C-alpha positions in Angstrom: -16.4 126.3 27.4 -14.1 125.4 24.5 -12.9 121.8 24.9 -9.3 122.8 24.2 -9.6 125.2 27.2 -10.5 122.3 29.4 -7.7 120.2 27.9 -5.1 122.9 28.7 -6.3 123.2 32.3 -6.3 119.5 32.8 -2.7 119.2 31.4 -1.4 121.9 33.7 -3.3 120.7 36.8 -0.9 120.1 39.6 1.8 122.2 38.0 0.1 125.6 38.6 -2.7 126.7 40.9 -6.2 126.3 39.5 -6.7 130.0 39.1 -3.5 130.3 37.1 -4.3 127.4 34.8 -7.5 129.1 33.9 -5.7 132.4 33.1 -3.0 130.5 31.1 -5.6 128.6 29.1 -7.5 131.7 28.2 -4.3 133.6 27.3 -3.1 130.8 25.0 -6.3 130.4 23.2 -7.0 134.1 22.7 -3.4 135.3 22.0 -1.9 132.3 20.2 -4.9 130.8 18.4 -6.9 134.0 18.1 -10.2 132.8 19.6 -12.5 135.6 20.6 -13.8 135.7 24.2 -17.2 134.8 22.8 -15.8 131.8 20.9 -13.9 130.7 24.0 -16.9 130.7 26.4 -19.4 129.5 23.8 -17.3 126.4 23.2 -17.2 127.0 19.4 -16.3 123.8 17.6 -13.2 124.2 15.6 -10.5 121.8 14.4 -6.9 122.5 15.1 -4.5 121.7 12.3 -1.5 119.5 12.9 0.8 122.5 13.1 -1.6 124.1 15.6 -1.7 121.0 17.7 2.1 120.7 17.7 2.4 124.3 18.7 0.0 123.8 21.6 1.8 120.7 22.8 5.2 122.6 22.6 3.7 125.4 24.7 2.3 123.0 27.3 5.5 121.1 27.5 7.5 124.2 28.2 4.9 125.5 30.7 5.3 122.2 32.6 9.0 123.0 32.9 7.9 126.4 34.5 9.0 128.5 31.6 7.1 131.8 31.7 4.5 132.0 28.9 5.8 135.5 28.1 9.2 133.9 27.2 7.6 131.1 25.2 5.6 133.6 23.1 8.5 136.0 23.1 6.3 139.0 23.6 4.2 140.9 26.1 1.9 143.9 26.1 3.0 146.5 28.6 1.4 149.9 29.1 -0.4 149.4 25.8 2.9 148.9 23.9 4.4 145.7 22.4 7.7 144.4 23.9 9.9 141.5 23.0 10.9 139.5 26.1 13.6 136.8 26.6 15.5 135.3 29.5 18.2 138.0 29.4 15.8 140.6 31.0 13.0 140.6 33.5 9.4 140.4 32.3 7.7 143.8 32.8 5.3 143.8 35.7 2.2 145.8 36.7 4.0 147.4 39.7 6.6 148.9 37.3 3.7 150.3 35.2 2.5 152.1 38.3 5.9 153.7 38.8 5.9 154.9 35.2 2.5 156.4 35.6 3.7 158.3 38.6 6.5 159.9 36.6 4.2 160.6 33.7 1.7 162.3 36.0 4.4 164.5 37.5 6.0 165.5 34.2 3.3 165.3 31.5 3.1 169.1 31.1 6.9 169.7 31.1 8.8 169.6 27.8 12.4 168.6 27.3 12.7 166.5 30.5 16.1 164.8 30.8 15.8 161.3 32.2 18.2 158.6 33.2 17.0 155.0 33.7 19.4 152.7 35.6 19.1 149.0 35.0 16.9 149.2 31.9 16.4 145.5 31.3 13.9 145.1 28.4 13.7 148.9 28.1 10.1 149.1 29.3 10.6 152.1 31.5 12.4 154.4 29.1 10.4 153.3 26.1 7.0 154.0 27.7 8.3 157.3 29.1 9.7 158.2 25.6 6.2 157.6 24.1 4.3 159.5 26.8 6.6 162.4 27.5 7.2 164.2 24.3 10.5 165.9 23.6 12.0 164.2 26.6 15.7 163.2 26.3 16.1 159.7 27.8 19.2 157.7 28.5 19.2 154.1 29.8 22.1 152.1 31.4 22.4 148.5 32.0 25.5 146.3 32.9 24.1 143.3 30.9 24.7 143.2 27.1 22.0 140.6 26.8 19.5 143.0 28.4 20.6 145.8 26.1 20.2 143.7 23.0 16.5 143.1 24.0 16.1 146.8 24.8 17.5 147.8 21.4 15.0 145.5 19.7 12.2 147.1 21.7 13.4 150.5 20.9 13.2 149.7 17.2 9.8 147.9 17.6 8.3 151.0 19.3 10.2 153.6 17.2 11.2 155.7 20.2 14.3 157.8 20.5 16.3 156.8 23.6 20.0 156.3 24.2 21.1 152.9 25.5 24.6 152.3 27.0 26.4 149.5 28.8 27.3 151.1 32.1 28.0 149.5 35.5 26.6 151.8 38.1 29.3 150.8 40.5 32.1 152.0 38.2 34.1 154.9 39.7 34.1 156.7 36.4 30.6 157.1 35.0 29.5 159.0 31.9 29.1 162.8 32.3 25.4 163.4 32.4 23.0 165.8 34.2 19.3 165.0 34.4 16.0 166.1 35.8 14.7 162.6 36.6 16.6 159.5 37.8 14.6 156.3 37.8 15.5 152.7 38.6 13.9 149.4 39.3 17.1 147.7 40.5 17.8 144.2 41.9 16.1 144.1 45.4 15.2 140.5 46.3 17.4 139.2 49.1 18.9 135.7 49.1 16.8 134.7 52.0 13.6 135.4 50.0 14.8 133.0 47.3 13.1 130.0 48.8 9.7 131.6 48.7 9.8 132.4 44.9 7.9 130.8 42.2 9.9 128.5 39.9 8.9 130.3 36.7 10.8 133.3 38.1 13.6 131.6 39.9 14.4 129.1 37.1 14.1 131.5 34.2 14.5 135.2 34.9 18.0 136.6 35.2 19.5 136.4 38.7 21.6 139.5 37.9 18.5 141.6 37.8 16.8 140.0 40.8 19.1 139.4 43.8 21.0 141.4 46.4 23.0 140.1 49.4 21.2 139.6 52.6 23.9 141.6 54.3 23.2 144.7 52.2 19.6 144.8 50.8 19.8 148.5 50.0 23.1 148.1 48.0 21.7 149.4 44.7 19.5 152.1 46.3 22.5 153.6 48.2 24.8 153.6 45.1 22.2 155.0 42.7 21.3 157.7 45.3 25.0 158.6 45.6 25.2 159.0 41.8 22.0 161.0 41.9 23.6 163.5 44.2 26.0 164.3 41.4 23.9 164.0 38.3 20.5 165.2 39.4 20.0 168.9 39.0 18.8 170.9 42.0 15.1 170.1 42.3 15.5 167.0 40.3 13.5 163.9 41.2 14.6 160.3 42.1 12.1 157.5 41.6 12.6 153.9 42.8 10.7 150.6 42.6 11.6 149.0 45.9 11.4 145.7 47.9 8.2 146.0 49.9 10.0 144.7 53.0 12.4 147.7 53.1 10.2 150.8 52.5 10.9 152.6 55.7 14.6 151.7 55.6 14.9 153.1 52.0 13.1 156.3 53.0 15.5 156.7 56.0 18.5 156.0 53.7 17.5 158.8 51.3 16.7 161.3 54.0 20.1 160.6 55.6 21.7 161.3 52.2 20.1 164.7 52.1 17.1 164.0 49.8 13.9 165.9 50.6 10.2 165.3 50.5 10.7 161.6 50.4 7.4 159.9 49.6 6.7 156.2 49.9 3.7 154.9 47.9 1.9 151.5 47.9 1.2 149.5 44.8 -2.2 148.1 43.7 -1.7 145.1 46.0 -1.2 147.3 49.1 2.5 146.8 49.3 5.2 149.5 49.8 6.6 149.6 46.3 7.6 153.1 45.1 9.5 156.0 46.3 9.9 159.6 45.1 12.5 162.0 46.5 13.9 165.4 45.5 17.5 166.5 45.4 17.8 169.9 47.0 
């Protein structure tokens, strides 16, 4: 094994679990310093320049303050596409990729699909959909101007045609729009769950995109579903990423609002994570 790999793991020992230090060490050496997997595991002897050593020490110092490596590097690969990431928007996660795949599988053979994404963050959902669903017309809303700045950069980076707008879903007057698909990965972590969260999420990722009150954990789902009753065409589809603790409650909420064929799906980790529902 490469000696720098061992050094990284030793430096981060006690800060992160052992399995995570191994993943971080491999990620840093392959992504930042461009070692191949063969070079990494063969322990190829190579001298780091002073600039490379300084870069490594800066990364390790920031990791010891629990800053996510994605934010340190300023980028992440998601669904095979490059994305800029920064503290103004959540880091895209595998569960969200599963939600996107569900939409793509349902609409891959349909041209001209009109889609609204609520709470776009980095823009990962609409950008991947725009790449995969050709001739689709995609609009994305977010209340955060910081998030929209990041989404705009990712739109340019991936050369995809989507419309981004600063909109608060709780406003009484919303843009006039009618769509076939309404998708959202809204804030869904309750305040009581805060104590169990990792510091690299809690200290760095935007609270605005994470938390809902304990008294109303379905706040965003209810409001977005209300809006969906107005803007989804008959037969249109609503897709949610959800809090795994409230799967049945979210299904009941949607059924109570008149949505039909409500389907709850688990993610790769076996947690209730995604919902699809039809507007009659």
